[in-house]
Wavefront OBJ file of the C-alpha trace (Angstrom):
o trace
v -4.191 24.115 23.843
v -0.270 24.624 25.096
v 1.406 21.390 26.406
v 2.015 20.910 30.097
v 5.431 20.463 31.781
v 4.966 16.657 32.269
v 3.735 16.362 28.443
v 6.793 18.643 27.106
v 9.050 16.197 29.245
v 7.403 12.754 27.792
v 7.894 14.250 24.269
v 11.301 15.248 24.813
v 12.036 12.047 25.920
v 10.194 9.983 22.827
v 12.038 12.537 20.592
v 15.420 10.992 22.140
v 14.393 7.691 21.699
v 13.460 8.172 17.908
v 16.591 10.238 17.385
v 18.298 7.026 17.571
v 16.931 5.735 14.289
v 17.649 8.526 12.686
v 18.490 7.768 8.932
v 17.366 3.890 9.419
v 14.673 2.393 7.209
v 13.436 0.102 10.542
v 11.882 2.087 13.520
v 11.867 -0.714 16.235
v 10.770 1.064 18.955
v 8.991 -2.229 20.759
v 8.296 -1.857 24.382
v 9.218 1.549 24.395
v 6.412 2.875 26.250
v 6.154 5.857 23.618
v 2.085 6.430 24.701
v -0.077 8.658 22.687
v 2.914 11.835 22.936
v 5.309 9.190 21.308
v 3.357 7.611 18.681
v 2.451 11.533 17.623
v 6.370 12.227 16.830
v 6.262 9.621 14.760
v 3.405 10.082 13.143
v 5.215 13.769 12.268
v 8.107 11.472 11.024
v 5.336 9.553 8.835
v 3.796 12.360 7.227
v 6.875 14.492 6.243
v 7.451 14.606 2.578
v 10.780 15.452 1.519
v 10.939 19.477 -0.317
v 10.735 19.117 -4.121
v 13.768 20.611 -5.640
v 12.860 24.628 -6.462
v 13.071 25.503 -9.909
v 15.292 28.030 -10.537
v 14.142 31.136 -11.027
v 14.009 32.945 -14.169
v 16.826 35.914 -14.708
v 15.049 38.856 -16.327
v 16.231 39.671 -19.623
v 18.496 42.691 -19.730
v 16.229 45.951 -20.811
v 17.053 46.820 -24.410
v 17.615 50.642 -25.002
v 14.357 52.393 -26.483
v 16.094 54.428 -29.152
v 13.104 56.677 -28.638
v 13.661 57.448 -24.873
v 16.131 60.012 -24.242
v 19.606 58.357 -22.595
v 19.612 59.232 -18.492
v 21.478 62.267 -17.458
v 25.003 61.269 -16.820
v 26.797 62.031 -13.172
v 28.352 65.494 -13.142
v 31.885 64.791 -12.309
v 32.383 67.883 -10.054
v 29.180 67.051 -7.833
v 29.792 64.941 -4.834
v 28.417 61.647 -5.495
v 25.117 60.366 -3.604
v 25.226 58.531 -0.417
v 25.689 55.100 -0.884
v 23.690 52.432 1.269
v 25.086 50.504 3.931
v 25.170 47.219 3.025
v 25.063 46.220 6.775
v 22.715 48.954 7.665
v 18.923 46.785 7.512
v 16.315 49.069 5.390
v 13.546 49.649 7.363
v 11.153 49.547 4.552
v 12.582 46.555 3.129
v 10.976 43.300 4.547
v 13.580 41.140 6.248
v 13.988 37.578 4.516
v 12.485 34.694 6.082
v 15.252 32.492 7.840
v 14.735 28.521 7.288
v 13.124 26.911 10.474
v 15.903 25.193 12.123
v 13.563 23.234 14.238
v 11.861 21.335 11.393
v 12.532 17.623 11.221
v 14.117 16.321 8.081
v 12.061 13.579 6.266
v 12.491 10.070 7.064
v 12.019 7.085 4.831
v 10.598 4.398 7.132
v 10.134 1.112 5.628
v 9.560 -0.671 8.593
v 7.913 0.569 12.167
v 7.341 -1.355 15.367
v 5.388 0.403 18.024
v 4.279 -2.839 19.944
v 3.832 -2.835 23.693
v 4.140 1.205 23.610
v 0.731 2.257 25.223
v 0.131 4.312 22.303
v -3.945 3.804 22.654
v -6.696 5.257 20.290
v -5.376 8.972 20.163
v -1.740 7.448 19.028
v -3.297 4.944 16.758
v -5.353 7.618 15.017
v -2.140 9.841 14.872
v -0.466 7.191 13.097
v -3.188 6.151 10.684
v -3.347 9.867 9.644
v 0.031 10.033 8.918
v -0.431 6.864 6.550
v -2.974 8.374 4.521
v -0.199 10.614 2.939
v 2.976 8.085 3.356
v 4.270 6.656 0.161
v 7.112 4.513 1.999
v 6.172 2.126 4.736
v 5.874 -1.285 4.081
v 5.522 -3.157 7.056
v 3.498 -1.807 10.515
v 3.266 -3.653 13.761
v 1.300 -1.663 15.946
v 0.353 -5.115 17.919
v -0.621 -4.872 21.824
v -1.675 -1.426 21.922
v -5.206 -1.452 23.282
v -6.458 0.998 20.493
v -10.236 -0.952 20.817
v -12.323 -0.302 17.842
v -11.931 3.285 17.534
v -8.155 2.798 16.836
v -8.942 0.064 14.273
v -11.233 2.122 12.668
v -8.649 5.017 12.308
v -6.622 2.437 10.852
v -9.101 0.991 8.182
v -9.629 4.502 6.767
v -6.299 4.735 6.416
v -6.119 1.532 4.338
v -8.844 2.849 1.859
v -6.111 5.103 0.607
v -2.069 3.523 1.295
v -0.644 2.179 -1.501
v 2.027 1.307 -0.016
v 1.447 -1.181 3.527
v 1.876 -4.865 2.675
v 1.845 -6.273 6.093
v -0.373 -5.226 9.474
v 0.026 -6.357 12.675
v -3.002 -5.424 15.066
v -2.576 -8.458 17.346
v -3.822 -7.663 21.131
v -5.352 -4.848 20.370
v -8.812 -5.012 22.706
v -10.672 -5.069 18.902
v -14.506 -6.273 18.512
v -16.779 -6.625 15.763
v -16.996 -3.095 14.840
v -13.158 -2.949 14.510
v -13.369 -6.124 12.555
v -15.884 -4.765 10.375
v -14.308 -1.757 9.310
v -10.795 -3.133 8.215
v -12.872 -5.860 6.260
v -14.770 -3.110 4.643
v -11.396 -1.763 3.871
v -9.846 -4.561 2.249
v -12.364 -4.641 0.128
v -10.669 -1.905 -2.017
v -7.292 -1.922 -0.536
v -5.272 -4.021 -3.024
v -1.710 -3.917 -1.868
v -1.871 -5.456 1.715
v -0.845 -8.865 2.047
v -0.464 -10.346 5.375
v -2.927 -9.382 8.072
v -2.667 -10.222 11.531
v -5.493 -9.625 13.936
v -5.304 -12.467 16.416
v -6.047 -12.444 19.993
v -8.723 -9.618 19.548
v -12.793 -10.514 20.165
v -14.335 -10.018 16.504
v -16.110 -12.997 17.217
v -18.801 -15.041 14.880
v -20.319 -11.162 13.602
v -16.528 -10.258 12.852
v -15.481 -13.308 11.508
v -18.520 -13.123 8.855
v -17.443 -9.663 7.719
v -13.893 -11.041 7.350
v -15.673 -13.473 4.936
v -17.589 -11.280 2.905
v -14.266 -9.653 2.450
v -12.733 -12.867 1.594
v -14.784 -13.117 -1.328
v -14.284 -10.245 -3.496
v -10.252 -9.526 -2.359
v -7.574 -10.819 -4.423
v -4.165 -9.685 -2.930
v -4.236 -10.936 0.680
v -1.437 -14.142 1.149
v -2.033 -14.455 4.952
v -4.603 -13.680 7.677
v -4.794 -14.682 11.218
v -7.284 -15.064 13.076
v -6.202 -17.076 15.924
v -8.086 -16.527 19.397
v -10.471 -14.401 18.835
v -13.578 -16.183 20.504
v -14.853 -17.444 16.813
v -17.087 -20.629 17.149
v -18.525 -22.908 14.507
v -21.408 -20.384 13.098
v -18.374 -17.968 12.299
v -15.868 -20.193 11.430
v -18.492 -21.712 8.860
v -18.763 -18.809 7.348
v -14.551 -18.141 6.945
v -15.200 -21.716 5.215
v -16.955 -20.117 2.706
v -15.092 -17.209 1.995
v -12.036 -18.942 0.933
v -12.959 -21.132 -1.607
v -12.839 -19.319 -4.142
v -9.821 -17.036 -2.928
v -6.451 -18.271 -4.897
v -4.586 -15.738 -3.362
v -4.859 -16.666 0.556
v -2.248 -19.042 1.069
v -2.495 -18.983 4.917
v -5.187 -18.911 7.414
v -4.267 -19.146 11.260
v -7.417 -19.827 13.135
v -5.949 -22.132 16.353
v -7.268 -20.912 19.662
v -11.132 -20.624 18.097
v -13.748 -22.829 20.387
v -14.808 -24.906 17.242
v -15.624 -28.257 17.205
v -13.503 -30.821 15.167
v -16.030 -31.279 12.320
v -16.150 -27.403 11.604
v -12.077 -27.269 11.940
v -12.185 -30.724 9.084
v -14.415 -28.982 6.769
v -12.208 -25.569 6.832
v -8.927 -27.121 6.445
v -10.456 -29.682 3.808
v -12.088 -26.348 1.862
v -8.141 -24.755 1.906
v -6.821 -28.466 0.638
v -9.958 -28.576 -2.292
v -8.852 -25.006 -3.500
v -5.461 -25.980 -3.589
v -6.445 -28.965 -5.446
v -8.886 -26.314 -7.550
v -5.925 -23.964 -8.331
v -3.492 -26.743 -9.491
v -6.250 -28.335 -11.903
v -6.992 -24.681 -13.399
v -3.250 -24.142 -13.988
v -3.049 -27.548 -15.699
v -5.950 -26.239 -18.130
v -4.593 -22.536 -17.966
v -3.366 -23.119 -21.879
v -6.475 -24.067 -23.166
v -7.273 -19.998 -22.625
v -4.427 -18.673 -24.071
v -6.689 -17.921 -27.479
v -9.484 -16.043 -25.414
v -8.973 -12.410 -24.599
v -11.552 -12.854 -21.788
v -12.630 -9.209 -21.785
v -16.429 -9.473 -22.650
v -19.361 -11.276 -22.553
v -18.826 -13.467 -25.218
v -15.129 -14.853 -24.349
v -16.922 -15.653 -20.617
v -19.740 -17.630 -22.835
v -16.935 -19.633 -24.541
v -15.507 -20.503 -21.185
v -17.733 -23.800 -20.257
v -17.309 -25.269 -23.616
v -13.516 -25.179 -23.265
v -13.488 -26.462 -19.390
v -16.363 -29.026 -20.189
v -13.625 -31.880 -20.703
v -12.422 -31.154 -17.154
v -15.705 -30.416 -15.447
v -16.498 -33.939 -14.411
v -12.705 -34.353 -13.239
v -12.765 -31.176 -10.885
v -16.263 -32.308 -9.773
v -14.913 -35.455 -8.679
v -12.068 -34.019 -6.896
v -13.770 -31.353 -4.984
v -17.290 -31.596 -5.113
v -18.092 -28.279 -6.902
v -20.998 -27.752 -9.181
v -19.743 -27.285 -12.915
v -21.435 -23.839 -12.780
v -19.582 -22.851 -9.639
v -16.550 -23.959 -11.186
v -16.706 -22.088 -14.138
v -17.428 -18.679 -12.057
v -14.333 -19.567 -9.845
v -11.872 -19.581 -12.838
v -13.669 -16.520 -14.931
v -12.925 -14.806 -11.506
v -9.667 -15.657 -10.930
v -8.005 -15.819 -14.357
v -5.335 -13.000 -13.078
v -4.457 -15.058 -9.490
v -3.488 -18.129 -11.480
v -1.201 -16.670 -13.707
v -3.770 -16.042 -17.079
v -2.772 -12.820 -19.079
l 1 2 3 4 5 6 7 8 9 10 11 12 13 14 15 16 17 18 19 20 21 22 23 24 25 26 27 28 29 30 31 32 33 34 35 36 37 38 39 40 41 42 43 44 45 46 47 48 49 50 51 52 53 54 55 56 57 58 59 60 61 62 63 64 65 66 67 68 69 70 71 72 73 74 75 76 77 78 79 80 81 82 83 84 85 86 87 88 89 90 91 92 93 94 95 96 97 98 99 100 101 102 103 104 105 106 107 108 109 110 111 112 113 114 115 116 117 118 119 120 121 122 123 124 125 126 127 128 129 130 131 132 133 134 135 136 137 138 139 140 141 142 143 144 145 146 147 148 149 150 151 152 153 154 155 156 157 158 159 160 161 162 163 164 165 166 167 168 169 170 171 172 173 174 175 176 177 178 179 180 181 182 183 184 185 186 187 188 189 190 191 192 193 194 195 196 197 198 199 200 201 202 203 204 205 206 207 208 209 210 211 212 213 214 215 216 217 218 219 220 221 222 223 224 225 226 227 228 229 230 231 232 233 234 235 236 237 238 239 240 241 242 243 244 245 246 247 248 249 250 251 252 253 254 255 256 257 258 259 260 261 262 263 264 265 266 267 268 269 270 271 272 273 274 275 276 277 278 279 280 281 282 283 284 285 286 287 288 289 290 291 292 293 294 295 296 297 298 299 300 301 302 303 304 305 306 307 308 309 310 311 312 313 314 315 316 317 318 319 320 321 322 323 324 325 326 327 328 329 330 331 332 333 334 335 336 337 338 339
């Protein structure tokens, strides 16, 4: 479908705004009102790959004279020369060489992209998400306050399953509900590079919080998650409390602005404190594990014997059952620095 005159004008305006950042690695387009057309322009830049260096074409070997083949007839000096082709005159039988596309944009190595408050909507989010599937330079994406909704969040989630460079994602204030939260949580069960997730000021509710909690039990790379002002009540926050117990990578949880009771808030803060104490205790006993390769069932069977002298101490500090302590240690050996 050809673009309308209005769309063409909008695209040209967006391209002019984007041109100011050409050659830079930080595109700060916050409040530029790009709309979905501008987001598509950005997505095109994110998706462009630099042209690989073309190998030189092999030169054909000079043809050796065949001794059995008669020599070509020498030209007769008395005969007029054959008409030489005019180099400026095009040969009708020879196809014209393809001219380089002057309009093709150059590849940009964008590392930080901020398109917050740009009215990109669902279609704009989908365009950027598709580009993220192949982009290998972007590390920070701020796409906050764009009303991308669940559909936009689902598109971003699909990209997170395959993207390996993004470490910070800001989805703040995007009207994301349960379905969007579920999709993001599922993606982060397999993504191993994202470290900071900002999904505050949405509406994921208790059900969305439960999906986040399930993810936290598996994910071992997130260090910060912001779920503030998401209409999460006691039921959802209790699930989050359970999710962070054995997660040693998560260092910060932002949860303010949710309608939870003082008891639940105290419990989740205590769980984080207890986890930190457990982490320190495990670090203290890490030296006892250096003789174990921790790669097979036999090694795992030896673990309780090595930890038993410390099990009572750990239990007194945080109240975890011994069996749970052993499981947490086993699942987090890499996180606590054991090689």
